[in-house]
C-alpha positions as a printed NumPy array, in Angstrom:
array([[-103.782,  -88.942,  192.753],
       [-103.055,  -85.4  ,  191.644],
       [-105.748,  -82.808,  190.999],
       [-105.589,  -80.288,  188.157],
       [-107.64 ,  -77.079,  188.127],
       [-107.701,  -74.718,  185.155],
       [-110.024,  -72.439,  183.199],
       [-111.193,  -73.663,  179.798],
       [-113.415,  -72.264,  177.054],
       [-116.478,  -74.312,  176.058],
       [-118.846,  -73.914,  173.107],
       [-122.01 ,  -74.262,  175.208],
       [-121.166,  -72.441,  178.441],
       [-118.306,  -70.085,  177.719],
       [-115.571,  -69.976,  180.331],
       [-115.609,  -72.877,  182.775],
       [-113.413,  -74.175,  185.546],
       [-112.189,  -77.699,  184.804],
       [-111.191,  -80.026,  187.639],
       [-109.617,  -83.413,  186.966],
       [-108.767,  -86.034,  189.546],
       [-108.148,  -89.695,  188.703],
       [-111.108,  -90.91 ,  186.647],
       [-113.202,  -87.793,  187.351],
       [-113.722,  -84.666,  185.259],
       [-115.838,  -81.721,  186.43 ],
       [-116.764,  -78.459,  184.704],
       [-118.078,  -75.454,  186.639],
       [-119.72 ,  -72.567,  184.779],
       [-118.072,  -69.177,  185.344],
       [-120.076,  -67.045,  182.901],
       [-123.497,  -68.143,  184.178],
       [-124.851,  -70.032,  187.096],
       [-122.925,  -71.09 ,  189.039],
       [-123.374,  -74.775,  188.264],
       [-121.267,  -77.889,  188.222],
       [-122.482,  -78.437,  184.689],
       [-120.42 ,  -81.519,  183.825],
       [-119.367,  -84.601,  185.761],
       [-118.012,  -87.622,  183.94 ],
       [-116.188,  -90.859,  184.647],
       [-113.189,  -91.836,  182.522],
       [-114.102,  -89.102,  180.013],
       [-117.441,  -90.765,  179.315],
       [-120.885,  -89.187,  179.068],
       [-121.864,  -86.258,  181.249],
       [-124.079,  -87.602,  184.027],
       [-125.891,  -84.235,  184.215],
       [-128.738,  -82.799,  182.176],
       [-127.856,  -79.614,  180.244],
       [-130.072,  -76.917,  178.72 ],
       [-127.664,  -74.691,  176.733],
       [-130.465,  -73.283,  174.532],
       [-132.378,  -71.978,  177.541],
       [-135.555,  -73.836,  176.678],
       [-136.533,  -73.976,  180.36 ],
       [-136.314,  -70.284,  181.283],
       [-138.588,  -68.671,  183.859],
       [-140.378,  -65.354,  183.318],
       [-137.966,  -63.54 ,  185.653],
       [-134.935,  -64.614,  183.601],
       [-133.889,  -67.609,  185.687],
       [-132.509,  -70.353,  183.445],
       [-132.616,  -74.045,  184.187],
       [-129.093,  -74.616,  182.773],
       [-128.911,  -78.063,  184.405],
       [-126.05 ,  -79.624,  186.323],
       [-125.649,  -79.356,  190.094],
       [-126.657,  -76.174,  191.937],
       [-127.031,  -74.791,  195.46 ],
       [-130.429,  -73.417,  196.417],
       [-132.398,  -72.268,  199.405],
       [-135.349,  -74.289,  200.739],
       [-138.326,  -73.933,  201.12 ],
       [-138.846,  -73.24 ,  197.428],
       [-140.753,  -70.076,  196.554],
       [-141.156,  -68.411,  193.172],
       [-139.674,  -65.951,  192.368],
       [-137.715,  -65.462,  195.632],
       [-135.573,  -68.582,  195.343],
       [-135.183,  -68.265,  191.555],
       [-132.356,  -65.751,  191.399],
       [-131.377,  -65.225,  187.703],
       [-127.706,  -65.675,  188.593],
       [-126.254,  -62.726,  186.705],
       [-123.701,  -61.627,  189.304],
       [-119.996,  -62.348,  188.912],
       [-118.636,  -65.73 ,  189.972],
       [-115.369,  -65.857,  191.919],
       [-113.174,  -68.885,  192.454],
       [-109.892,  -69.853,  194.027],
       [-107.7  ,  -72.921,  194.196],
       [-107.663,  -74.946,  197.42 ],
       [-105.388,  -77.726,  198.591],
       [-107.653,  -80.468,  197.209],
       [-109.684,  -78.663,  194.538],
       [-111.387,  -75.271,  194.322],
       [-114.072,  -73.121,  195.917],
       [-116.641,  -71.208,  193.842],
       [-118.286,  -68.113,  195.344],
       [-121.379,  -66.261,  194.223],
       [-123.318,  -63.344,  195.738],
       [-127.082,  -63.21 ,  195.138],
       [-128.634,  -59.808,  195.667],
       [-132.209,  -58.618,  195.347],
       [-134.206,  -61.83 ,  195.693],
       [-132.349,  -63.873,  198.296],
       [-129.556,  -61.615,  199.634],
       [-127.37 ,  -64.66 ,  200.141],
       [-123.672,  -65.38 ,  199.67 ],
       [-123.294,  -68.894,  198.312],
       [-120.254,  -71.065,  197.807],
       [-119.484,  -74.62 ,  196.806],
       [-116.113,  -76.036,  197.771],
       [-115.103,  -79.007,  195.637],
       [-112.461,  -81.376,  196.936],
       [-111.329,  -84.94 ,  196.341],
       [-110.786,  -87.687,  198.904],
       [-109.515,  -90.82 ,  197.172],
       [-112.313,  -91.983,  194.868],
       [-114.85 ,  -89.575,  196.383],
       [-115.749,  -86.026,  195.42 ],
       [-116.479,  -83.879,  198.487],
       [-118.83 ,  -80.914,  198.121],
       [-119.246,  -78.402,  200.927],
       [-122.236,  -76.131,  200.29 ],
       [-122.331,  -72.894,  202.305],
       [-124.898,  -70.096,  202.41 ],
       [-124.476,  -66.861,  204.38 ],
       [-127.375,  -64.571,  205.169],
       [-126.234,  -61.281,  203.603],
       [-129.477,  -59.461,  204.391],
       [-130.543,  -57.28 ,  207.283],
       [-133.078,  -59.694,  208.799],
       [-133.086,  -63.282,  210.107],
       [-134.214,  -65.85 ,  207.537],
       [-135.402,  -69.397,  208.161],
       [-134.059,  -71.684,  205.458],
       [-132.113,  -74.838,  204.681],
       [-129.292,  -75.371,  202.162],
       [-130.548,  -77.446,  199.258],
       [-128.198,  -79.333,  196.905],
       [-129.838,  -80.356,  193.62 ],
       [-128.252,  -82.642,  191.032],
       [-130.14 ,  -82.517,  187.724],
       [-129.312,  -85.768,  185.951],
       [-129.5  ,  -86.732,  182.29 ],
       [-132.503,  -88.57 ,  180.884],
       [-132.835,  -92.311,  180.472],
       [-131.572,  -93.676,  183.771],
       [-132.822,  -95.316,  186.966],
       [-132.674,  -93.98 ,  190.531],
       [-132.859,  -95.917,  193.784],
       [-133.545,  -94.489,  197.239],
       [-133.444,  -96.485,  200.506],
       [-136.366,  -96.332,  202.895],
       [-135.815,  -95.932,  206.65 ],
       [-135.898,  -99.292,  208.438],
       [-135.172,  -98.276,  212.035],
       [-137.113, -100.435,  214.506],
       [-139.438,  -98.084,  216.357],
       [-141.761, -100.717,  217.782],
       [-145.377,  -99.568,  217.615],
       [-144.428,  -96.082,  216.37 ],
       [-143.949,  -94.992,  212.717],
       [-140.411,  -94.785,  211.371],
       [-140.665,  -92.854,  208.074],
       [-142.17 ,  -89.846,  206.351],
       [-143.219,  -90.036,  202.718],
       [-143.906,  -86.517,  201.438],
       [-145.93 ,  -86.062,  198.227],
       [-146.515,  -83.01 ,  196.022],
       [-149.942,  -82.133,  194.557],
       [-148.968,  -83.413,  191.099],
       [-147.556,  -86.72 ,  192.369],
       [-149.466,  -89.768,  191.127],
       [-148.695,  -92.785,  193.325],
       [-149.818,  -95.137,  190.528],
       [-147.173,  -93.705,  188.165],
       [-145.565,  -96.521,  186.166],
       [-142.111,  -94.969,  186.549],
       [-142.067,  -95.824,  190.255],
       [-141.628,  -99.07 ,  192.193],
       [-142.634,  -98.681,  195.847],
       [-140.552, -101.536,  197.222],
       [-140.321, -102.924,  200.745],
       [-136.9  , -101.418,  201.452],
       [-136.256,  -99.134,  198.478],
       [-138.006,  -96.831,  196.039],
       [-136.958,  -97.169,  192.394],
       [-137.744,  -94.429,  189.846],
       [-137.059,  -94.64 ,  186.108],
       [-136.793,  -91.489,  184.046],
       [-139.029,  -91.661,  180.947],
       [-139.672,  -89.2  ,  178.089],
       [-142.91 ,  -87.283,  177.585],
       [-144.107,  -87.753,  181.143],
       [-145.558,  -85.264,  183.652],
       [-143.737,  -84.112,  186.806],
       [-143.449,  -86.47 ,  189.766],
       [-141.872,  -85.766,  193.159],
       [-141.532,  -87.216,  196.632],
       [-139.609,  -86.413,  199.803],
       [-138.316,  -88.698,  202.533],
       [-136.537,  -88.675,  205.88 ],
       [-133.653,  -90.561,  204.274],
       [-131.934,  -91.81 ,  207.42 ],
       [-129.501,  -93.965,  205.439],
       [-128.146,  -90.812,  203.797],
       [-127.627,  -91.999,  200.234],
       [-129.28 ,  -92.277,  196.829],
       [-127.955,  -93.422,  193.465],
       [-128.628,  -93.112,  189.74 ],
       [-127.59 ,  -95.416,  186.919],
       [-127.272,  -94.259,  183.325],
       [-125.088,  -95.075,  180.308],
       [-123.092,  -97.721,  182.168],
       [-122.15 ,  -95.498,  185.136],
       [-123.401,  -95.378,  188.737],
       [-123.628,  -91.963,  190.407],
       [-123.933,  -92.327,  194.186],
       [-124.596,  -89.357,  196.438],
       [-124.198,  -89.549,  200.225],
       [-124.841,  -87.063,  203.016],
       [-125.625,  -87.049,  206.749],
       [-129.237,  -87.157,  207.885],
       [-129.374,  -85.579,  211.352],
       [-131.925,  -87.497,  213.398],
       [-132.856,  -84.679,  215.787],
       [-132.949,  -81.911,  213.138],
       [-135.994,  -80.215,  211.651],
       [-136.1  ,  -80.386,  207.856],
       [-138.166,  -78.377,  205.347],
       [-141.098,  -79.713,  203.303],
       [-142.674,  -81.604,  206.247],
       [-139.388,  -83.206,  207.263],
       [-137.64 ,  -84.066,  203.981],
       [-133.861,  -84.43 ,  204.082],
       [-134.05 ,  -85.963,  200.613],
       [-136.225,  -85.26 ,  197.573],
       [-136.521,  -86.768,  194.115],
       [-138.118,  -85.011,  191.157],
       [-138.522,  -86.181,  187.578],
       [-140.29 ,  -85.14 ,  184.388],
       [-139.939,  -85.952,  180.703],
       [-136.511,  -84.302,  180.423],
       [-134.438,  -85.248,  183.476],
       [-134.406,  -86.549,  187.039],
       [-133.212,  -84.689,  190.139],
       [-131.588,  -86.204,  193.22 ],
       [-131.753,  -83.58 ,  195.953],
       [-130.406,  -83.492,  199.509],
       [-131.229,  -80.877,  202.131],
       [-129.608,  -79.556,  205.254],
       [-131.432,  -78.791,  208.483],
       [-133.946,  -75.953,  208.606],
       [-132.464,  -73.112,  210.671],
       [-133.203,  -69.545,  211.694],
       [-130.137,  -67.837,  210.206],
       [-129.184,  -64.447,  211.59 ],
       [-127.651,  -61.681,  209.42 ],
       [-124.016,  -62.554,  208.758],
       [-124.423,  -66.178,  209.864],
       [-123.552,  -69.087,  207.597],
       [-124.957,  -72.608,  207.283],
       [-123.301,  -75.579,  205.589],
       [-124.268,  -78.895,  204.003],
       [-121.857,  -81.602,  202.816],
       [-122.288,  -84.231,  200.121],
       [-119.994,  -86.916,  198.744],
       [-120.18 ,  -88.215,  195.168],
       [-118.834,  -91.47 ,  193.794],
       [-118.913,  -92.757,  190.215],
       [-118.178,  -96.251,  189.   ],
       [-118.725,  -98.375,  185.936],
       [-121.543, -100.941,  185.957],
       [-122.624, -103.283,  183.126],
       [-126.402, -103.159,  183.572],
       [-129.356, -101.73 ,  185.465],
       [-130.017, -105.162,  186.934],
       [-126.521, -105.292,  188.399],
       [-126.832, -101.705,  189.658],
       [-130.05 , -102.45 ,  191.548],
       [-128.544, -105.599,  193.051],
       [-125.482, -103.669,  194.24 ],
       [-127.54 , -100.813,  195.63 ],
       [-129.698, -103.123,  197.683],
       [-126.565, -104.514,  199.32 ],
       [-125.471, -101.038,  200.484],
       [-128.253, -100.941,  203.038]])
């Protein structure tokens, strides 16, 4: 399958980079962000949440925007909330494109997302370079902010550790374990996005390295590598899920590292999209993946 990469003008986001490959269409913001603001299957609905009116803007000028972004973990306001006003650079690669962005002032980090295609998979290589003068301990953090109305499923670790524990379930202060949006299953955790609901979040040592979201007849599956011996931020979370009344986020994290000035860390994800007739069928399929 051939891949096309070109700049296009959009009503909501100004100039964007459009990538097409087989059934996939991606849009990357070039005038703000950077974000992969659009991802669709067979020219269907955008799987991502969008906030073109800037209704979710922080006091320091950081805008939610939506889509998929690259951040630094652990989260800290305002340090990790760079407003993203610097110029975005991009170049064509053999299988897609790489987007580069320099954050100065709050994080002093050079960030890039390389987008490529491998058959029916989208490959995303997230890279962050410490552009400051001092070592920084952080992990690359890849957040996909998904449109409202769908259902997410996350596998639980099931490694046999005998008499020792085999999983970490990390909860935030606002997390209500009796929340009706959540099913704490034996092997999986299922979360449904619902309107007019408060924030909810959990983290997990997701040793299976995948999570998925179903919405508007399409499955979005994200995979990554959980490194067993690595230290992860947020008490050991290589995966986090957040939802509120507007969207749901599926987030993967790289290992926590002490990054020297000039050093770079990387984190890879794969995305796959496919059509599915119902939530019931989606959940049945997902439970077979384990």
